[in-house]
N, C-alpha and C positions, 0 to 999 in steps of 0.2 A: 357555658358562658365563654365568650371570647375574652382573651387576656392581652392587654397591651404590654409589650416588652421593650426594653432598651437594648442598645448594642451590647452592653455588658451582660445583661440577662440572656441575650441570644447566645453569646459565647459560652455561657454556663449551661444553658438548658438544651440548646440545639446543636451548635457546631462552633468550635473555636477556630475560625478561619485564619486567624493571625499565626497560630502556632502549629496548625495541621495542614498538610498539603492535600491529603486524600480525604474525601468526604467521610465523616465519622459522626453519624447522628447519635446524640446523647440521650434522646428521649425514650420513654418506655412504651409509647404508642404512636401510631401515625399522626402527622400534624399538617395543618395548613397555615402558612404565613401570609397574612394580608398586608401588602405594602400599600399604604394609603396616605392621603393628606386631608386635613379638615376642610380645605377649600374645594376639593375635587368632587364635582357633581356625580359622576359615575361611581365614585367610591361610596357616596351616600346611598346609592341604590343597592350596592352589594352588601353593605353593612348589616341591614336587617335580615337579609338572606343568610348570612354567616351566623348570626345570632340564632336563627331557627335551626340551622344545621347543627350548631353546637349543642342545642338541647336535644334534638332528635338522635344524635350520635354520641350522647354523653357516655363516658366510660369506654368509648371505642376509638376516639380521636380527639386531638386538641386543636384549638384554633387560636393563633396568636396574631396580634395586630402590631405593625411597625409604622410609626408616623415618619414618613420620609423627610419631612422638614426638620424634625427633631433629631433623627438618627441618620444623618447624611453619610457618615462613614460606612455604616452597614448597607445603606442603599447603594452606595458606590461599589462596595465589595461584591454585590450581587448584580451589578450592571443595570439597576432599575432606571429606565429612561422614560417610561410612561406608566401611569397608574390609573386604576388599580392593577397591581400585579399579584398573582397568587402563586405561592411556591408550595407545591404538593410534595410532602416528605413521607415516603413509605418507611416502614420500620427497618428494612434490610436492603433497600435498593437506592439507586441514585434519585435525587429529587428532580421534579419537572416543574418548569415555570409556565404559567398561563397568563397572558396579558389581556386586559380589558374587563368590562363589566359583564361577567358571564351570568346567564340565567341560572336559576336554581337547578334545573334539570342537568345542565352541563357540569355544574360543580358536583352534583351527586353522581354523575357518570364517571368523573375523574376520581371520586372517592372509591368507587367500585373498581375501576380499571387500574389506577395508579397506586392508590393506597391499599387496595385489596380488602376494603372494609364493606361489609354488607349491612 
């Protein structure tokens, strides 16, 4: 199941970008952050796909959702200019951003290639 998080929760669970300069992921498994807005049509297309993926990969990765209207500081910190934007966070490597409404196949390919999850 996807989980909506606030800026404060992001700093606690993912990365405290205010106090740390180098990327330091705090999570215990790979993650995808979905930067979205309720009014965004393409975001509504990606949302059910991410729900499916969260069930199919349960226990292997986490999917978080960040509402860019409500969490503007966090969106600004990551330079979000268009949505949806998906931040793929591997356990021990640098995160990678993908912009746009990706089809399920492309998200699953990034899960394998970037997150190293089968």
